[in-house]
N, C-alpha and C positions, 0 to 999 in steps of 0.2 A: 428733593422734589421728585415725585414718582413719575411725572409726565415729561421729564427731561431725558433725552437720549444723548449720552456722552460718547463721543467718537473722535477719531483722528480726522482732521480736516484734509481734504484732497484738492487737487487742482480744479475739480468741478465746482468747488465751493467759492472760488475766487470772486465771482461777481457778488456773492452774498457777503463776503468779507469787505469788499469795497463799500457796499451799502451800509453795513454795520458801523464801520469806522467813520465814514464821512458824515453819518448822521450825528456823531458825537463830537467831532473835532474840527476846528477851523483849518488846521493843517491837513489838507486832503491827501489821500493815498489812491493810487491807480492800480490796475491789475498787474502791471509790470513789476510794481514793488513786491507784491506777494509771491510772484513767480521767482524773482531774484532772491528774496529773503528766505523762502521756505523750500523751494524745489530746485534751486541752482546754487545753494549755499556751499561755502568752503567748509562749514562746520556741520556735523550731524545736527539736524534741527527737526523738531516736531511741534505741531500746533494741535492742541486738543480743543474741541468745540462742544458747546451745549446747544442742542437743537430742540426746539419746541414747536410742534405743529408745522414742521417743514421749514422753520426759520432759524437761522443761527442767532442766538441771543447772548452768547458769551464765548470768549476764546482765551487761551493761555498758551503763548509760545515759549519754547525752551530750546536754547542752543547749548550743545556740549562744546565748551571752549577750553583751551589750555592756557595755563600761566607759563611764563618763560622757563620755569623749573619742571614743567611737565605735569603739574597738578591739574586734574580734570575738574572744571567748574561748570555748573549748570546756570546759564544766564537767562533769566526770564525776560521776555520781550513781548510787546504788543498785547498787553493785558487789558481786557475790556469786557464788561458785563453790561448789558442793556439795563437802563435804570429800573425797570419794573421787576427785574430778577435779582437785584442786589439785596444782600442781607438774608438770603435764603439758602446759603451753603453751596451755591453753584461755583463760586470762585475757588473755595477750598477744595472741592472735588476735582475741578479742572487742574489745579496745581498738583494734587496728589497723583493724578493719572499721568500728567506730563513728566513728573520726576521719575515715575516708575518705568519710563521708557529707557532709562540709562542706568546701568548697573554699577558704574565705576566712579560716580561723582563724589568728590570729597567735600564739596560745599556748594551752596546756591547763592546767587546774587541777583540784584536788580537795581536799575537806576530810575526810580519812579518819581512822579510828581507827588504833591501832598496827598491826594486821594489814594493813589497807589501805595504810597508809604503806609498810610493808615490801614489799608486793606491787608497788606503783607504782614504788618506787625500784629494786627488783631486776629486775622483769620488763618495765617500760616505760621505764626510764631517766629518770624524773621526779626533780626536785630537791626535797628537803625544805627549805622556806624557814624554817620555825620551828614551834614548838609553841604552840598557842593556849590559854592559861589563861583561865578565867572570872574575872570580878570578881563578888564576892558581898557582899551586905549583909544581915545577920541582924536588925538593928533600926535604926530611924531615929535618927540621931545628933541630939542636942539642939543642938549647935553644929558647924557645918561649918568645916573648916580653910581658911584663905585659900590661894589658888592664886597662885604666883609666875609670872604670865604672861610676865614678861620673860625667863624661862629657857626658854620654850617657843617653838620655831621652827615657824611654820606652813609646811607644805610642800604642793606640788601632788600630793597623794596619789592613787593610783589606787584607784578604787572602782567597784562595779557600779551600773549604771543602774537606777533605779526610777521610771519615768515613770508617768503616770496609768493606762494600761492594764496595766502591769506590777504596780503596786500593787493594782489591782482584782482581778487574777487571783491574785497571790501570797497575799493575805490574805482571799480570799472565803470564803463559807460552805462551799464544797466542799473546802477545804484540810483538812489533818490536824487542825488545832486551831482553836478559836474565838479570833479576835484582836479586840482592842479598841484604838481610837485614843484616846489621852489628849492633849488639845490645850491649849496655853497661848497660842495665837494662830492667826491664819489660816494661816500657813505653818509654824508650829512645833508639832511633835507627837512623841509616842512611840507605838510599837505594842507591845502587850503580849499575853501569853498565860499560861495556867495549865498547868503540867505536873504530872501525878500519877504519881509513881514506881510502876511496875508491881509492884515487889517490896515496898517499905515502905508504899505507899499514901499517903505524905506529899505535900502540895501545895507546889509551888514556883512563883514568879513569874519570868517571863523578859521582859526588855525586848529585843525581837528586832530592832528598827530604830527610827530616829528621824530627824527632819528639823529642823535649825536651823543657824545660822551656826556652823560648827566653829571659827571664830576668836574667838568671843565666849563666854568662860567663864560669864558671867551667863546667857546664853541656854541653854547646855548645862545648867547647874545647875537652871534653872527647869523645863525639860522633864523631866529625870530625877527631880527631887524630886516633881513632880506624879504621875509614873508610879509611883514608889515608894510614895507615900501611898495611891494607889488600890489597889495590889497588897496592901499590908499590911492594908487594910480588908477584903480578901477572905480574911484569915487564912492567908496563906502562911507557910511555915517561913522562907524567905529569898527574896531577889530576886537574880537573876543577869543578867549581860549580858557582852558582849565589848568590849574596848578594847585596842588594841595599845599597848605602852609608849611609843612615840615620838609619840603623838597628844595633842592638847589634851584630848580626851575622857578619856584615861587619868588625867591629872593632876587634872582636875576631879572625877572619880569617886573618886579616892583622897581628895581633900579632903572629899568627902561621907561618907566612912567605908567605902567599898567596899574589900575586901581580895582579894588574889589567891588563887584556888583552882585547884589543879592538876586538869586533866582530860585525857582521852585523845583529843585532837583536834589535828590537824596541818594545815598548808597546804602543798601540793605544787604545783609548776609545771613545765611543760616549754615552753620558747620554741620556736616554729616559724619565726619571722621574726627574723633576726639583728639587725634594727633595733629589736627590742623587748627586748634583753638586760636592760634596767633592771628588767624585771618579775621578775627573779631576786632583787631586793633586797627583803627583808621590810620594810625601813624605808620602802619606797615605796608601801605599801598601807594602806588604811583598810578594815577588814572588820567586818561586823556579823553577829549570829547568823543572821539570815534569809538570808544568802548561802549557808548550808548547808541542804540539803534536809530535814535531820532536825528543824529548828526551824520 
């Protein structure tokens, strides 16, 4: 579209970002969110915008994140095009411009809903690796089922890096939610938050991240049980978390009574370096809720 001005979003655009997002989503964003996410981020971050007649009509955010092995990944966040400008090439151009801001990315990824998945697949050529269902626990089981650890193969799974500075930024007081660390040891902990459904008003507990030896079912159980007990003391309806079916975590949580709950969340990847083709394998990833910006 010839009448669209493509440019990087600045701090001065924040009020217009709030207007754009809150017109489309029930889950509202305030100005503090955009300051924290784009101008105080622990990761190099850019947001490209599409301006028409002085109004922001579309945006595409991109963070340069690292995997634990040092691989640079561009994670797309806050993707939104106003309805009247969809299907006109705006989304694809915003994505191209955002990716061009980083020279060393080995792959791109995103955690979209169904509409975002379709847009990334159709307009950007990204591959849908799989659908991420939540695991949910509605009450604390009296007896945990044993886990057959001999049937679980520990793999060198790819996961996002959460170092000290990253943790401090991602879960700080300026983030969208208030997070709490639930510790079972010096290095073992879970990070939790409370989510209040904007429609029903019900409270839910999320275990958004954790740290312990993924090869040790007892350590996983201890961390998650402590977090679950804490959240239920806060009178939540249920507790949710993520665990992909090929991980130790998934099997341990099933043993604790968690059940799969379908949700509209996907994981899409586009590999930019042919030596990283294994990133197209969903079975090669370990993902947690806090990897996605909405948590």
